[in-house]
One Martini backbone bead per residue (centre of mass of N, CA, C, O) as a GRO file, in nm:
protein
  238
    1MET     BB    1 -12.481  -2.191  -6.998
    2SER     BB    2 -12.448  -1.944  -6.788
    3LYS     BB    3 -12.575  -1.740  -6.581
    4PRO     BB    4 -12.608  -1.440  -6.490
    5THR     BB    5 -12.496  -1.206  -6.296
    6ILE     BB    6 -12.632  -1.025  -6.025
    7LEU     BB    7 -12.591  -0.665  -6.001
    8LEU     BB    8 -12.633  -0.460  -5.720
    9ILE     BB    9 -12.714  -0.099  -5.709
   10HIS     BB   10 -12.721   0.149  -5.510
   11GLY     BB   11 -12.806   0.448  -5.380
   12ALA     BB   12 -12.868   0.716  -5.232
   13PHE     BB   13 -12.914   0.706  -4.888
   14GLY     BB   14 -12.785   0.414  -4.884
   15ASP     BB   15 -12.756   0.053  -4.917
   16ALA     BB   16 -12.726  -0.285  -4.978
   17SER     BB   17 -12.972  -0.359  -4.782
   18SER     BB   18 -13.204  -0.263  -4.983
   19TRP     BB   19 -13.188  -0.564  -5.134
   20ARG     BB   20 -13.272  -0.806  -4.955
   21PRO     BB   21 -13.553  -0.904  -5.063
   22VAL     BB   22 -13.446  -0.952  -5.353
   23PHE     BB   23 -13.207  -1.129  -5.297
   24ASP     BB   24 -13.358  -1.367  -5.166
   25ARG     BB   25 -13.530  -1.442  -5.414
   26LEU     BB   26 -13.293  -1.494  -5.614
   27ASP     BB   27 -13.135  -1.694  -5.441
   28ASP     BB   28 -13.366  -1.907  -5.425
   29ASP     BB   29 -13.340  -1.960  -5.744
   30GLY     BB   30 -13.003  -1.975  -5.795
   31HIS     BB   31 -12.872  -1.717  -5.816
   32THR     BB   32 -12.619  -1.492  -5.877
   33VAL     BB   33 -12.568  -1.252  -5.611
   34ILE     BB   34 -12.474  -0.897  -5.593
   35ALA     BB   35 -12.429  -0.648  -5.332
   36ALA     BB   36 -12.287  -0.361  -5.392
   37PRO     BB   37 -12.101  -0.104  -5.328
   38ASN     BB   38 -12.151   0.256  -5.319
   39PRO     BB   39 -11.955   0.530  -5.265
   40LEU     BB   40 -12.071   0.827  -5.333
   41ARG     BB   41 -11.827   1.021  -5.505
   42GLY     BB   42 -11.934   1.012  -5.791
   43LEU     BB   43 -11.984   0.918  -6.106
   44ALA     BB   44 -11.698   0.851  -6.205
   45ALA     BB   45 -11.600   0.702  -5.949
   46ASP     BB   46 -11.833   0.491  -5.933
   47ALA     BB   47 -11.795   0.370  -6.216
   48ALA     BB   48 -11.503   0.279  -6.171
   49TYR     BB   49 -11.563   0.088  -5.940
   50LEU     BB   50 -11.766  -0.091  -6.092
   51SER     BB   51 -11.565  -0.185  -6.309
   52VAL     BB   52 -11.396  -0.350  -6.111
   53VAL     BB   53 -11.617  -0.544  -6.027
   54ILE     BB   54 -11.677  -0.654  -6.307
   55ASP     BB   55 -11.385  -0.767  -6.364
   56GLN     BB   56 -11.416  -0.988  -6.115
   57ILE     BB   57 -11.631  -1.121  -6.295
   58ASP     BB   58 -11.750  -1.409  -6.422
   59GLY     BB   59 -11.907  -1.339  -6.686
   60PRO     BB   60 -12.211  -1.245  -6.713
   61ILE     BB   61 -12.417  -0.936  -6.668
   62VAL     BB   62 -12.669  -0.796  -6.458
   63LEU     BB   63 -12.764  -0.469  -6.414
   64VAL     BB   64 -12.867  -0.299  -6.104
   65GLY     BB   65 -13.035   0.024  -6.047
   66HIS     BB   66 -13.084   0.264  -5.791
   67SER     BB   67 -13.138   0.559  -5.877
   68TYR     BB   68 -12.833   0.673  -5.882
   69GLY     BB   69 -12.743   0.385  -5.978
   70GLY     BB   70 -12.841   0.428  -6.269
   71SER     BB   71 -12.609   0.611  -6.360
   72VAL     BB   72 -12.380   0.411  -6.301
   73ILE     BB   73 -12.478   0.182  -6.500
   74THR     BB   74 -12.478   0.357  -6.756
   75VAL     BB   75 -12.165   0.379  -6.762
   76ALA     BB   76 -12.054   0.083  -6.677
   77GLY     BB   77 -12.244  -0.087  -6.889
   78ALA     BB   78 -12.040  -0.088  -7.143
   79SER     BB   79 -11.950  -0.348  -7.086
   80ASP     BB   80 -11.917  -0.660  -7.234
   81LYS     BB   81 -12.041  -0.823  -6.983
   82VAL     BB   82 -12.298  -0.667  -7.027
   83THR     BB   83 -12.647  -0.776  -7.106
   84GLY     BB   84 -12.807  -0.591  -6.886
   85LEU     BB   85 -13.060  -0.354  -6.770
   86VAL     BB   86 -13.183  -0.231  -6.444
   87TYR     BB   87 -13.434  -0.001  -6.346
   88VAL     BB   88 -13.485   0.124  -6.008
   89ALA     BB   89 -13.576   0.416  -5.994
   90GLY     BB   90 -13.373   0.518  -6.225
   91PHE     BB   91 -13.134   0.675  -6.377
   92ALA     BB   92 -13.107   0.760  -6.756
   93PRO     BB   93 -12.872   0.891  -6.906
   94VAL     BB   94 -12.707   1.077  -7.128
   95GLU     BB   95 -12.467   1.200  -7.285
   96GLY     BB   96 -12.395   1.493  -7.093
   97GLU     BB   97 -12.588   1.413  -6.859
   98SER     BB   98 -12.747   1.500  -6.565
   99ILE     BB   99 -12.938   1.492  -6.294
  100ALA     BB  100 -13.009   1.792  -6.303
  101ASP     BB  101 -13.115   1.787  -6.590
  102LEU     BB  102 -13.344   1.585  -6.541
  103GLN     BB  103 -13.490   1.737  -6.310
  104ALA     BB  104 -13.555   1.993  -6.488
  105ARG     BB  105 -13.769   1.859  -6.669
  106PHE     BB  106 -13.899   1.704  -6.390
  107PRO     BB  107 -13.989   1.828  -6.122
  108SER     BB  108 -13.996   1.768  -5.797
  109LEU     BB  109 -14.188   1.842  -5.528
  110ALA     BB  110 -13.948   1.745  -5.318
  111MET     BB  111 -13.724   1.895  -5.431
  112GLY     BB  112 -13.493   2.058  -5.196
  113ASN     BB  113 -13.661   1.999  -4.897
  114PHE     BB  114 -13.450   1.740  -4.774
  115LEU     BB  115 -13.160   1.847  -4.794
  116GLN     BB  116 -12.835   1.809  -4.625
  117PRO     BB  117 -12.554   1.991  -4.581
  118THR     BB  118 -12.195   1.898  -4.548
  119PRO     BB  119 -11.910   2.025  -4.489
  120LEU     BB  120 -11.582   1.999  -4.613
  121PRO     BB  121 -11.243   2.058  -4.594
  122ASP     BB  122 -11.220   2.076  -4.930
  123GLY     BB  123 -11.513   2.239  -5.003
  124THR     BB  124 -11.709   2.037  -5.003
  125ALA     BB  125 -12.015   1.828  -5.006
  126GLU     BB  126 -12.265   1.663  -4.828
  127LEU     BB  127 -12.560   1.457  -4.858
  128THR     BB  128 -12.869   1.446  -4.679
  129VAL     BB  129 -13.153   1.332  -4.521
  130ALA     BB  130 -13.392   1.431  -4.341
  131PRO     BB  131 -13.507   1.219  -4.111
  132GLN     BB  132 -13.810   1.341  -4.087
  133ARG     BB  133 -13.847   1.289  -4.422
  134PHE     BB  134 -13.787   1.002  -4.522
  135HIS     BB  135 -14.051   0.840  -4.512
  136ASP     BB  136 -14.254   1.021  -4.680
  137ILE     BB  137 -14.062   1.047  -4.940
  138PHE     BB  138 -13.912   0.751  -4.986
  139CYS     BB  139 -14.104   0.528  -4.780
  140ALA     BB  140 -14.429   0.518  -4.714
  141ASP     BB  141 -14.456   0.179  -4.768
  142VAL     BB  142 -14.283   0.142  -4.514
  143PRO     BB  143 -14.218   0.052  -4.225
  144ASP     BB  144 -14.144   0.246  -3.964
  145ALA     BB  145 -13.891   0.098  -3.851
  146ASP     BB  146 -13.739   0.080  -4.120
  147ALA     BB  147 -13.735   0.385  -4.185
  148ALA     BB  148 -13.584   0.477  -3.932
  149PHE     BB  149 -13.326   0.326  -3.991
  150MET     BB  150 -13.264   0.447  -4.269
  151ALA     BB  151 -13.245   0.747  -4.173
  152HIS     BB  152 -12.993   0.665  -3.958
  153ALA     BB  153 -12.814   0.487  -4.198
  154GLN     BB  154 -12.735   0.674  -4.400
  155ARG     BB  155 -12.559   0.768  -4.695
  156PRO     BB  156 -12.367   0.994  -4.836
  157LEU     BB  157 -12.355   1.244  -5.094
  158LEU     BB  158 -12.188   1.395  -5.320
  159ALA     BB  159 -12.300   1.688  -5.443
  160THR     BB  160 -12.160   1.680  -5.737
  161ALA     BB  161 -12.313   1.434  -5.861
  162PHE     BB  162 -12.556   1.596  -5.988
  163GLU     BB  163 -12.349   1.749  -6.210
  164GLU     BB  164 -12.250   1.499  -6.348
  165PRO     BB  165 -12.178   1.378  -6.646
  166ALA     BB  166 -12.227   1.149  -6.866
  167THR     BB  167 -12.003   0.927  -7.067
  168ALA     BB  168 -12.239   0.713  -7.093
  169ALA     BB  169 -12.498   0.493  -7.270
  170ALA     BB  170 -12.577   0.170  -7.237
  171TRP     BB  171 -12.876   0.166  -7.355
  172ARG     BB  172 -12.788   0.186  -7.658
  173MET     BB  173 -12.652  -0.137  -7.643
  174LYS     BB  174 -12.865  -0.235  -7.424
  175PRO     BB  175 -13.089  -0.397  -7.271
  176SER     BB  176 -13.391  -0.280  -7.094
  177TRP     BB  177 -13.525  -0.230  -6.765
  178ALA     BB  178 -13.821  -0.111  -6.570
  179VAL     BB  179 -13.898   0.012  -6.229
  180PHE     BB  180 -14.177   0.192  -6.073
  181GLY     BB  181 -14.336   0.432  -5.877
  182THR     BB  182 -14.621   0.643  -5.879
  183ALA     BB  183 -14.520   0.765  -5.573
  184ASP     BB  184 -14.276   0.907  -5.647
  185GLN     BB  185 -14.085   1.185  -5.517
  186PRO     BB  186 -13.780   1.238  -5.591
  187ILE     BB  187 -13.895   1.111  -5.868
  188ALA     BB  188 -14.066   1.174  -6.126
  189PRO     BB  189 -14.267   0.976  -6.312
  190GLN     BB  190 -14.224   1.137  -6.577
  191LEU     BB  191 -13.918   1.087  -6.582
  192HIS     BB  192 -13.921   0.789  -6.605
  193ARG     BB  193 -14.078   0.770  -6.871
  194PHE     BB  194 -13.888   0.932  -7.043
  195SER     BB  195 -13.628   0.765  -7.000
  196TYR     BB  196 -13.746   0.478  -7.084
  197ASP     BB  197 -13.841   0.556  -7.362
  198ARG     BB  198 -13.564   0.647  -7.470
  199ALA     BB  199 -13.429   0.355  -7.400
  200GLY     BB  200 -13.637   0.114  -7.459
  201SER     BB  201 -13.778   0.003  -7.222
  202THR     BB  202 -13.910  -0.230  -7.008
  203VAL     BB  203 -14.210  -0.143  -6.835
  204THR     BB  204 -14.287  -0.105  -6.475
  205ALA     BB  205 -14.572   0.006  -6.301
  206VAL     BB  206 -14.633   0.083  -5.953
  207GLU     BB  207 -14.901   0.130  -5.782
  208GLY     BB  208 -14.820   0.344  -5.507
  209ALA     BB  209 -14.522   0.340  -5.510
  210SER     BB  210 -14.219   0.411  -5.404
  211HIS     BB  211 -13.887   0.466  -5.434
  212PHE     BB  212 -13.858   0.190  -5.254
  213VAL     BB  213 -13.967  -0.065  -5.432
  214GLN     BB  214 -13.775  -0.304  -5.333
  215LEU     BB  215 -13.917  -0.304  -5.043
  216SER     BB  216 -14.239  -0.294  -5.105
  217GLN     BB  217 -14.190  -0.467  -5.409
  218PRO     BB  218 -14.005  -0.739  -5.446
  219ASP     BB  219 -14.158  -0.922  -5.644
  220VAL     BB  220 -14.165  -0.732  -5.885
  221VAL     BB  221 -13.862  -0.676  -5.908
  222ALA     BB  222 -13.772  -0.969  -5.937
  223ASP     BB  223 -13.928  -1.023  -6.201
  224VAL     BB  224 -13.776  -0.820  -6.376
  225ILE     BB  225 -13.499  -0.951  -6.339
  226ARG     BB  226 -13.575  -1.226  -6.451
  227ASP     BB  227 -13.636  -1.126  -6.735
  228ALA     BB  228 -13.349  -1.026  -6.794
  229VAL     BB  229 -13.207  -1.296  -6.753
  230GLN     BB  230 -13.364  -1.462  -6.959
  231ALA     BB  231 -13.292  -1.291  -7.206
  232SER     BB  232 -12.985  -1.320  -7.176
  233THR     BB  233 -12.971  -1.629  -7.185
  234SER     BB  234 -13.102  -1.665  -7.466
  235LYS     BB  235 -12.890  -1.497  -7.621
  236LEU     BB  236 -12.637  -1.668  -7.539
  237ALA     BB  237 -12.762  -1.944  -7.665
  238ALA     BB  238 -12.794  -1.850  -7.978
   0.00000   0.00000   0.00000
């Protein structure tokens, strides 16, 4: 029985390179790892794109989502190919629930004071993080040079993505794991605990880690993903 493919999905205001330290560790183990692009065009569109990626992969898959990517894997993870979900400081909504709904339950102290809207010709808008706020809010425990690059290489999120309700909650039918930093500012740690308790996830809280815990604590995050893969492999072999 082959091991599941590990499919890494980044969140808003980042790209697939945010997985590099975790990717390298899992790749060194001999796992098949894919860090896929997330279009950031809205929850339904992004989940549909991820579903296409899933369909192109042979065999079982462990889905890993960071931040907004957590919402995307929650919807697309309903695929029969997906054997487990890993939330890395990721949103885990229920059906009919949006990111805005979740944030309203446990508002982040930083929420709303760092996002910059850019109007688009079709009347919608994209959001980015003010570069001067990126380091202290998103990744205070990441080296200055790395944070500066991230701030100026970030990819925008369609603003309406925060309001789109989830159409599925894959954690209802799949085992899930979660890891987050207790110093997360964009998403309140209380919200992480609420979401992961509701999902029945196996939870790892990393003391003092930021929102980009996969960059500052890649060993811990890789270990959580290894646990998910091992559990999925054992279940497939049973």
